[in-house]
C-alpha positions in Angstrom: -34.7 -137.1 -27.5 -33.5 -133.8 -27.3 -33.9 -132.5 -24.3 -34.7 -128.9 -22.7 -31.1 -128.0 -22.1 -29.9 -129.0 -25.3 -32.4 -127.5 -26.9 -31.7 -124.1 -24.6 -28.2 -124.1 -25.4 -29.0 -124.3 -29.3 -31.2 -121.2 -28.7 -28.5 -119.5 -27.1 -26.2 -120.6 -29.7 -28.5 -119.4 -32.5 -28.9 -115.9 -30.3 -25.1 -115.3 -30.3 -24.8 -116.4 -34.0 -27.8 -113.7 -34.8 -25.9 -111.2 -32.3 -22.7 -111.7 -33.9 -24.0 -111.3 -37.6 -25.6 -108.3 -36.4 -22.8 -106.7 -35.0 -20.8 -107.5 -38.2 -23.8 -106.0 -40.4 -23.0 -103.0 -37.5 -19.4 -103.0 -37.9 -19.7 -103.3 -42.0 -22.0 -100.4 -42.1 -20.0 -98.1 -39.3 -17.2 -99.0 -42.1 -18.9 -97.8 -44.9 -19.7 -94.4 -42.9 -16.3 -94.0 -42.1 -15.0 -94.4 -45.2 -17.4 -91.8 -46.3 -15.9 -89.4 -43.6 -12.7 -90.2 -44.3 -13.9 -89.4 -48.1 -15.2 -86.0 -46.7 -12.4 -85.1 -44.8 -9.9 -85.5 -47.6 -12.6 -83.3 -49.8 -12.7 -80.7 -46.9 -8.5 -81.1 -46.6 -8.3 -80.5 -50.3 -10.4 -78.0 -50.0 -8.6 -75.8 -46.9 -5.4 -76.7 -48.8 -6.7 -74.7 -52.1 -8.0 -71.7 -49.6 -4.7 -71.7 -48.0 -2.7 -71.3 -51.3 -5.7 -68.6 -52.4 -4.9 -66.8 -49.0 -1.5 -67.2 -49.5 -1.1 -65.8 -53.0 -3.5 -63.0 -51.9 -1.3 -62.0 -48.9 1.3 -62.3 -51.5 -0.1 -60.1 -54.0 -1.0 -57.9 -51.4 2.5 -57.6 -49.9 3.7 -57.1 -54.0 1.2 -54.1 -53.8 2.3 -52.5 -50.7 5.6 -52.5 -52.0 4.7 -51.0 -55.2 2.6 -48.3 -53.6 5.4 -47.8 -51.3 7.5 -47.5 -54.0 5.1 -44.8 -55.8 4.9 -43.1 -52.9 8.5 -42.5 -52.5 8.7 -41.9 -55.9 5.8 -39.2 -55.5 7.8 -37.7 -52.0 10.6 -37.4 -54.3 9.1 -35.8 -57.2 7.0 -33.5 -55.0 10.1 -32.6 -53.0 11.9 -32.1 -56.6 9.2 -30.1 -58.1 9.1 -28.0 -54.6 12.7 -27.3 -54.9 12.4 -26.5 -58.7 9.6 -24.0 -57.5 11.4 -22.3 -55.0 14.2 -22.0 -57.5 11.6 -20.8 -60.1 10.1 -18.5 -57.3 14.0 -17.2 -56.3 14.9 -16.6 -59.9 11.4 -14.9 -60.3 12.0 -12.4 -57.4 15.3 -11.7 -58.7 14.1 -11.1 -62.2 11.2 -8.9 -60.7 13.8 -7.2 -59.1 16.1 -7.0 -62.0 13.3 -6.1 -64.2 12.2 -2.8 -61.5 15.6 -1.7 -61.7 15.8 -1.6 -65.3 12.2 0.3 -65.3 13.5 2.6 -63.0 16.6 3.4 -65.4 14.3 3.2 -68.0 11.9 5.6 -66.4 14.7 8.0 -65.4 16.6 7.3 -69.1 12.9 8.8 -70.4 13.0 11.3 -68.2 16.6 12.3 -68.6 15.8 11.9 -72.7 12.5 14.1 -72.3 15.1 16.8 -70.3 17.3 17.0 -72.9 14.7 17.2 -75.8 12.8 19.9 -74.2 15.9 21.7 -73.1 17.6 21.3 -76.6 14.6 22.6 -78.1 14.7 25.6 -75.6 18.0 26.3 -76.5 17.2 26.1 -80.1 14.4 28.6 -79.9 16.5 30.9 -77.9 19.3 30.7 -80.9 17.3 31.0 -83.5 14.1 33.0 -82.4 16.2 35.3 -79.8 15.3 38.5 -81.4 11.6 37.5 -81.9 11.3 36.2 -78.4 8.5 39.0 -77.9 5.1 37.6 -78.1 2.2 40.1 -78.1 -1.2 39.8 -77.3 -3.5 41.1 -79.8 -6.7 42.0 -78.5 -9.6 42.7 -81.3 -12.3 45.3 -80.3 -15.0 47.4 -82.0 -18.0 48.6 -79.8 -18.2 46.3 -76.6 -16.8 48.3 -73.8 -18.2 46.7 -71.3 -16.6 43.1 -72.3 -13.4 44.9 -73.1 -12.7 46.3 -69.4 -12.9 43.3 -68.1 -11.0 41.3 -71.2 -7.7 43.6 -70.0 -8.4 43.5 -66.4 -8.0 39.6 -66.6 -4.7 40.0 -69.1 -3.1 42.2 -66.9 -3.7 40.0 -63.6 -2.4 37.1 -66.0 0.5 39.0 -67.3 1.8 39.9 -63.7 1.7 36.4 -62.9 3.8 35.2 -65.8 7.6 34.0 -64.9 8.8 36.2 -68.1 9.1 39.7 -67.7 6.1 42.2 -68.7 7.7 43.4 -72.1 7.6 39.9 -73.2 4.0 40.4 -73.9 3.0 43.6 -75.0 -0.8 44.4 -75.2 -2.0 45.8 -78.3 -5.5 46.4 -78.8 -6.9 46.9 -81.9 -10.2 49.0 -82.7 -12.3 48.3 -85.5 -15.2 50.6 -85.2 -16.1 54.4 -84.3 -17.4 53.8 -80.5 -16.9 56.5 -78.0 -16.9 54.0 -74.8 -14.3 51.9 -76.6 -12.4 55.2 -77.0 -12.8 55.9 -72.9 -11.1 52.7 -72.2 -8.4 52.8 -74.7 -6.9 56.2 -73.9 -7.6 56.8 -70.4 -4.9 58.7 -68.9 -4.7 57.2 -65.3 -1.8 55.5 -63.6 -3.9 52.2 -63.4 -4.5 52.1 -67.3 -1.1 53.8 -68.0 0.5 51.2 -66.0 -0.8 48.7 -68.5 1.6 50.0 -71.4 -1.2 49.2 -73.9 -0.8 50.4 -77.3 -3.9 51.1 -79.1 -4.5 50.7 -82.9 -6.8 52.0 -85.3 -8.4 50.2 -88.5 -8.1 52.4 -91.0 -11.0 51.1 -92.9 -13.6 51.0 -89.5 -15.9 53.9 -90.9 -17.0 51.6 -93.5 -20.2 49.5 -92.6 -20.0 45.5 -93.6 -21.8 42.8 -92.7 -20.6 41.8 -89.2 -18.4 38.6 -90.0 -17.1 40.5 -93.3 -16.2 43.3 -90.8 -14.6 40.8 -88.6 -12.7 39.1 -90.9 -11.4 42.2 -92.6 -9.9 43.3 -89.1 -8.6 40.0 -88.5 -6.4 40.2 -91.9 -5.2 43.5 -91.2 -4.2 43.1 -87.4 -2.1 40.0 -88.6 -0.7 41.7 -91.2 0.7 44.5 -89.2 1.6 42.6 -86.1 3.6 40.7 -88.3 5.1 43.4 -90.3 6.9 44.4 -86.9 9.4 41.2 -87.1 7.4 39.5 -84.3 7.9 35.2 -84.7 4.3 34.6 -82.8 1.6 36.4 -81.8 -1.6 35.6 -79.4 -4.7 36.7 -80.7 -8.1 37.0 -78.5 -11.3 39.0 -79.0 -12.8 41.6 -76.6 -15.6 39.4 -75.1 -12.8 36.9 -73.2 -11.8 36.7 -70.0 -8.5 35.0 -69.5 -7.3 32.7 -66.7 -4.6 33.9 -64.5 -2.7 31.0 -66.2 -3.5 32.5 -69.7 -0.2 33.6 -70.5 1.8 31.0 -68.8 0.0 28.1 -70.5 1.4 29.9 -74.3 4.7 30.3 -73.0 4.7 26.7 -71.7 3.2 25.5 -75.6 5.5 28.2 -77.5 8.7 25.8 -78.1 6.0 23.4 -79.3 4.3 25.5 -81.8 8.1 27.0 -83.0 9.3 23.2 -83.8 8.1 22.6 -87.5 8.8 18.6 -86.4 5.6 18.8 -84.2 3.4 19.3 -86.9 1.1 21.9 -85.1 -0.5 25.2 -86.7 -1.9 26.8 -83.2 -2.0 26.6 -79.7 -5.7 27.4 -78.4 -6.7 28.3 -75.0 -10.2 27.2 -76.0 -12.1 23.5 -75.4 -15.2 23.4 -77.4 -16.3 20.6 -74.8 -15.0 22.2 -71.9 -18.5 21.7 -69.7 -19.4 20.5 -66.6 -21.4 17.4 -68.4 -18.6 16.8 -70.6 -15.5 16.9 -68.1 -14.7 14.6 -65.0 -16.6 15.2 -61.6 -13.7 16.8 -60.1 -12.8 19.2 -63.0 -9.3 20.2 -61.4 -8.0 16.6 -61.6 -7.5 17.4 -65.5 -6.2 21.1 -65.2 -2.7 19.7 -66.4 -3.9 17.9 -69.3 -3.4 19.1 -73.0 -4.6 17.3 -76.1 -4.0 17.8 -80.1 -6.9 18.1 -82.4 -7.3 18.7 -86.2 -10.1 21.3 -85.4 -9.7 24.9 -85.1 -10.6 25.7 -81.6 -10.0 29.8 -82.0 -11.2 31.9 -78.9 -7.9 32.8 -77.7 -5.2 31.0 -80.1 -1.4 31.7 -81.2 -0.2 31.1 -84.6 3.3 31.8 -85.9 4.6 34.3 -88.5 5.2 31.2 -90.8 1.7 30.2 -90.7 0.6 33.6 -91.7 2.7 33.9 -94.5 1.3 30.7 -95.8 -2.4 31.4 -95.6 -2.7 35.2 -95.5 -2.9 35.4 -99.8 -6.3 33.4 -99.6 -7.9 34.8 -96.8 -11.7 34.9 -96.9 -14.2 37.9 -96.7 -16.2 36.4 -94.0 -15.9 33.1 -91.4 -12.1 33.1 -90.8 -12.4 30.5 -88.7 -14.0 28.3 -90.8 -11.2 29.2 -93.4 -9.1 27.7 -90.9 -11.1 24.4 -90.8 -10.4 23.6 -94.2 -8.5 20.4 -94.7 -6.3 22.2 -97.5 -5.4 25.0 -95.0 -4.7 22.6 -92.1 -2.6 19.8 -94.3 -2.9 17.2 -91.5 -1.5 19.5 -88.5 -3.0 19.9 -85.4 -4.0 22.3 -82.7 -2.6 22.1 -78.8 -5.6 22.4 -76.7 -6.5 22.4 -73.0 -9.4 20.0 -71.1 -10.1 23.1 -68.7 -10.4 26.6 -70.9 -8.3 29.2 -70.2 -10.7 31.5 -71.2 -14.3 32.5 -70.6 -16.8 33.7 -72.6 -18.2 36.5 -72.1 -20.1 37.3 -75.5 -23.6 37.2 -74.7 -24.0 40.3 -77.3 -22.2 38.7 -80.3 -22.1 37.7 -83.7 -23.2 34.2 -82.4 -26.0 35.1 -81.1 -28.1 34.5 -77.7 -28.8 31.2 -78.7 -25.3 29.9 -79.1 -24.1 31.6 -75.6 -27.1 30.5 -73.9 -27.2 26.6 -74.8 -23.3 26.5 -75.1 -21.1 29.1 -74.5 -22.6 29.8 -70.9 -21.9 26.3 -70.0 -18.2 26.2 -70.2 -16.0 26.4 -67.7 -12.6 27.9 -67.1 -9.5 27.7 -64.8 -9.6 30.4 -61.9 -6.3 29.5 -60.3 -2.7 29.9 -60.6 -0.4 26.9 -62.1 3.0 26.2 -62.2 4.0 25.3 -65.6 7.8 24.5 -64.7 6.4 21.1 -63.4 4.1 20.5 -66.5 6.0 17.9 -69.1 4.9 18.8 -73.1 6.8 15.5 -73.6 3.6 13.6 -74.3 2.3 16.2 -76.5 5.4 15.6 -78.9 3.7 14.6 -82.1 4.8 10.8 -82.6 4.5 10.5 -78.4 0.9 11.8 -78.6 -0.2 9.5 -81.4 1.4 6.8 -79.8 -0.3 7.1 -76.7 -3.7 8.2 -78.3 -3.9 4.8 -80.1 -2.9 3.1 -77.3 -5.8 4.4 -75.0 -8.2 3.9 -77.6 -7.3 0.2 -79.0 -7.8 -0.9 -75.0 -11.0 1.1 -74.6 -13.8 -1.3 -74.3 -16.3 -1.4 -77.1 -19.9 -0.9 -76.6 -23.0 0.5 -77.7 -24.0 4.0 -76.7 -27.2 2.9 -75.1 -25.2 0.7 -72.6 -23.6 3.7 -70.6 -27.2 4.5 -69.5 -28.7 1.1 -69.3 -25.9 -0.6 -67.3 -24.8 2.7 -65.2 -21.3 2.3 -66.5 -18.9 4.5 -64.3 -14.8 5.2 -64.1 -14.3 3.2 -67.3 -12.6 3.6 -71.1 -15.0 3.3 -73.7 -15.5 3.5 -77.3 -18.7 3.8 -79.4 -18.0 4.0 -83.3 -20.4 5.8 -85.7 -21.1 5.1 -89.0 -21.8 8.9 -90.4 -21.9 12.6 -89.7 -25.6 12.1 -89.0 -24.6 9.2 -86.7 -22.3 11.3 -85.0 -24.6 14.1 -84.5 -27.1 12.0 -82.9 -24.8 11.1 -80.2 -23.7 14.6 -79.5 -27.2 15.4 -79.2 -27.6 13.0 -76.6 -24.3 14.5 -74.5 -25.5 18.1 -75.0 -22.4 19.1 -76.8 -22.3 20.9 -80.1 -22.8 18.2 -83.0 -21.4 20.1 -86.4 -18.3 18.9 -88.3 -16.3 20.8 -90.9 -15.6 18.0 -93.9 -16.8 15.3 -91.6 -14.0 16.3 -89.1 -15.9 16.9 -85.2 -15.0 19.4 -82.9 -12.1 18.6 -80.9 -11.4 15.7 -82.4 -8.0 13.7 -83.0 -7.6 11.8 -86.5 -11.6 12.1 -86.4 -11.7 10.6 -82.9 -13.1 12.2 -80.5 -12.4 11.8 -77.0 -14.9 13.2 -74.5 -15.6 12.7 -70.5 -18.9 11.3 -69.9 -21.0 9.9 -66.8 -17.7 9.3 -65.1 -16.4 7.5 -68.2 -13.7 8.6 -71.0 -15.4 7.7 -74.1 -14.2 7.7 -77.2 -16.3 8.7 -80.3 -14.8 7.0 -83.2 -15.3 6.5 -87.4 -15.9 2.9 -87.6 -12.2 2.1 -89.4 -10.7 4.0 -86.7 -6.6 3.0 -86.7 -7.8 0.2 -89.3 
């Protein structure tokens, strides 16, 4: 029989074996967990290696990009440096060319000025050589029975003659009387010292007592006096009527334009002292700024004008019975030739009492201005009035003028611009002329003061061209 001690030993052995088995089981479980941990660690290691490779690759790419960026920066810097150098060289070259151009422009201006002087000198020499025996230019005053005007006219003429640079005898004053009038006789045949000093020559129209329609009388008087004055051998003559008060520079103005009129290449048939649009609303705000501006026109202005004997012989055979001035506005008389006229008239019309009537005088003639100061014409060039030069400059100014509709001037308050407005017909032109308050009439489609049918006028502080729709093509 087994004793208790043996039983306790067996129980102890069983407990020890059970503990051993449990411990072995625990060890086996731990080994599984360790294996799992080892596998996890291996996976983590592989992932870390991959990430390290990715980071290394990214770093290499970044370094590569840095190198490329650096190379680009260096290339850009080099390009900028090269461009800067080229720009500096170009600016230097441009400055050199600008200085060269300025020198050339200065030389061109000097050459142009020299050429102008040579041409003007040549004209003067040619005129002196060919017209020496006819250098005297008489001033013919046509009068009838307006003694109150004639007295003012002669006084102003004498003042202008005294201020001329030429001796007095170069401009004898001839007064031609067309009718019998005692008061006019009293002026023409005075014997006081002041009158005698004028050295006037008085003519009497032989048919003066024959009464005619006023425009017929005037036309007949013109024909007779022009025929008589050119019979005396003069090559040119200045014609005015008794109701004109001339400016102090009236004679000097004609003297300056005389060579142009004598030069057949200049395409002129007269020089006039009148501007049909020489009134305050169609001139600059300060009219004195254009005292030295002169222009060409297709339209005969009249009212103080100079013509040549050659032109008179050309037109005398068909001289009209009346309206002599309209005769000189016909295209078959002018043949595309022009008259020179000033921006500021060199005569003032006093003739409220005359054939034109009070309406024309009050609405137009009385609003005209005239020069009242002496001008040194030696400083005024006529080079720009040469036929080809004037045409070129006129077309240039017209071409660059901004095209507008007429209403825009007032609507947008346009100021100090060069503008052009086209008209499509004579009534269309007359409409614009009426708005501006100027004479709206035309002759054979030619407006007053126009050049190639284009009117150049000052209007509301602008230079304005009124032109046919197809002007200059």
